[in-house]
N, C-alpha and C positions, 0 to 999 in steps of 0.2 A: 426366734433374731429371723431378721427382715434381710434375706438373700435381694442383694441389689446385685445388674446386670455385668459383665464387665467385660469391656471392647481391648480388643486388643490388635494390633495392626503388621505385628510383625513375626515373621520364623521363630527369634530367640527369643521374642517372651514368651511366642505362644506357647514353645519348647519349655521351659523351664516352669511355663502355667502347670503344663501337664502333670509334669516332672513331679512337681511335690504332689499335685493329686493323687498320683499313681505310689508314691511310698505310701501315702495313707491307708491306700488299697482303695480306691473309689475306681468305681467300672466308671469308664468314658464312652458317648454316646456321642458321634457326631452326623447332624443335617448340614449335609451341602445342599446349597442354595448359589442363584445367582441374581438371588434380589427381587422388589419389587414383590414384597410376601403377601399372596392373600391365607384362606383357610384350609387350604391343601397344604402347607405349607407346614400352619402351624399345629394340625392333625399329625403330622409329621414327629414334632414337636412332644407333642401330648403322648405317644408311642414312645419317644427314647427317655420321657423321666418315668413312665413306668418301671422302666427296666434300668436306667443310667444315673446315677449319682449326680452325675457332671454329666450335662445337656450342654455341648457345642454345636455354632448354626458358625457353617461360613460363608460367605455373602462376597464372590469372586467370579463378576462376569468375564470371564475364559475362554481370550482373544484364538487360544487355540480350536477352539472346537465350532467358530463360525469361516465359514467359505469368504470370498473376494465378494461378490457379491448380495450379502447377507448384512441382517440388521446389526451388528454390534455398536455402532454407531448412535440407533439408534434404539437399541435396547431398551426399556423402562428401566429407571432406575432413582432409589429414594430414600438413602441414607436416616434420616434422621425420621422417616414411617417407620422405615424395615426398624430399628432400634427399638422403637413406641413396641412394635406386637414383640416383634421375639421377646421386651421386658412382659408383657402380661402375658405370653403363653407361658411362657418361665424358662428360656434359657439361659442358662450362666454365662456361655463368655461367648460375644461378640467376635468372631474373627473376618477381621474387611480388611485384605491386606493390599493393599492395589496390584499395577501392570509390573512394574517392579521390582518390589518386590521376592513376589513370587517369582520372577522371570527378568534376574538381574540384568542375565546375559542372552545371550543369543542362545538356545535351548536345544542341543544336536542328537538331544536322549529324546524317542519317545514308544510308549506301547500299545502294541498293535494285535488288535487281540481276530481273531480271523474266523471265519464263519458265521458264526453268531452276529458281523458287522456286518452281509453280505447281501441283507434283501433290505427292502425297506425304506430307513431313511440312511445306512450303507447305502443306498444304490444312487438314491439323488442326493446325497449329500457327503459326499466322496472326500474323509480325513477328516471329517467329523469325530466320530468313536473314536476314532486313536486322540483328537484331542479330550474329548470327555476321559477317556483311561488316564492317560496321562497326571491330568491336574488330579482325578481322584487319588491317582496314587502318589501322589508330593502331594496327598491332604494327609491321606494314611498315614505318610511316616510324619509328619507334620503333628500331627495331632491324637496317631497311635491310640486307635476306638480298640473297644472290645465290640461294638454294635457301631453300624454304618444306615440310615435310613435314610431309601428310597421312596419315591412315588411310582406307582404303576402306571400312570399314566403314561410315562415316557417305558412303558413294557422292557424297549430292545436294547434301554440303556444298562436292567437293571437287570438284564440278561447275560451284558458285556461286561456290568461289574462284576458281578457272581463266576464268572465264566475267568476272570483275570484274577480275583482273589481265590480261587480252588487251583487256577494254574500257577502261579505262586506263591501258593501254599500262606498268605498272609494274614497273620492271626485276626481277621476281623467278621463280623458273622452280618451279613444285609441278612438287612428285615425289610422286604416289603412292604406298606399299606396300598390299603386300596383309593382308589379314584374317589375325589373330592368334586361334587355337582354341584351345582346354581340349581337354586328350586324347581330351575322350567328344564332339566337336566346338562345343560350344557357346561364341560369337563372347567373347573377353574384352571385359568392358568396368564403368567403373568404377558402374556399375549392380547388376551381379550380388550385390554385397554384399546387398540389400536381399531379393532372393528367397527363402523359405524353404525346408528339402528337396525338399518335393514339388514347389515351382512351377521348382525348380528341374530337377526332373525331367523335367518334361512340357516346359518350354524349348527340350528338345533334339529335339521336334516340329520347331524350323527347321532347321537344321542339316539334319536329315532330307528332308521336304520339299524345299530347296535341291536335294541332290544328285537326289531323281528328281526334278524339274522340271526338269535340264538334262538329265540322259538321255533325257527325251520331248523335249523340246525338240531335241535332237540327230535323233531318230526320227522328225521329222516333227511331229510332234502338234500342234494349232495353238492358239495362241496362248490364243485363248479358254478350251478345252478343258482345257490343261497352269493358267488360273490356277484353273479350279475345280476339278479336283484337287487342287492345293495350300488352298485353303478346304477340301473337306470334309476331308482332313487331320488339319489343323489343331486344325478343329475339335471332332475328335474329343474332344479334350483338354477335360476340363470348366475346366482355369480358366487357359480359352486364349479371351483377348479380342479378336477381330480388333481392327484401326485398320483396317490396307490388306494387301493384296493389290494387285501392281499389275508388268507386266510390260509397258517402254517400250524409246524406244533410246535407249542412251549414246557421248555424254554428254548430249545433246538434251532427253532425259526427254521423248521427246514419244509419242502412242500411237501403235502396231502393231496394222493386222486380221491381217500375218501375218508372221512370220521370215522375209525374202526371204536365200539366201545370200548372207554376207559382211556382212549388219548384226553389225551391236553390241547387245546385250539386254541388260537390268539387270532381276531379277527383285527387286522391294524388298518388303518385308516389315516389319509395325510391329503387334507382338502385344503384348496387358496379358495379365502374369502375375502376379493380385491385384492390386497401384499403381504396379507394376516393368512401365514402360515400352521394352519389347527392338525393337534391329533389325538387321541383316540382309542378305543382299542377297548375288545370283551374277550375278555378270557377264559375259561369255563372245562370241563369235561364232560363227557359226550357219555 
């Protein structure tokens, strides 16, 4: 029997569909996205297919997680293309609510996770992770998944959602999935389409500097020295404007004076090339 992708736009219909699947004893997985799908998203679907009987992908550009001067209006959208890719990847249900469906009235409740939201993108994008946590909690309440699949490229988001689920006893298992890169090393992102050819070429410095940093950390170079070297390498690219380069413990995201053997670290970067903000990271145990 050939499965056909079902697209659902309303919360009520989504709940009804999931209730039927639950009554049949099926395991539910969700892949939350903002659409404009690429291979990184599709790798999450494949991971979900391995664990779940029903794979739900949400496509929703969430206004709560964009600041006033950020790219909500220009964020790339192409639902017809996304639907075709989701279907090919094996998604069972595409949940595509509009803003008025997810927020039918002014929202007065938000989820705020402390500590892990303070550094990195949380420092430079105030309120961003409140918006992320709130919409993810709404999706969990609507879809009631057993598993939720998130890309490790936004490692801080993974840490925030994991903390929220643990603290609030949400019955869902968070499954982090590896960063998917282009053949030349650039981390896949929906925002890569904004890059000019020159910006894209210079953006390869991110993955290059992360590879060098891993080598240096494993050789015993101090955290502060590695951080300084990475800043110097990225700064050599004239189109690069560094927002942050940080080395922290993971998933706690706390500062470290030195890398102790057995400690799991994240080296996280946020750099603008022109108007495009890119993030990347390396996570490993020294």
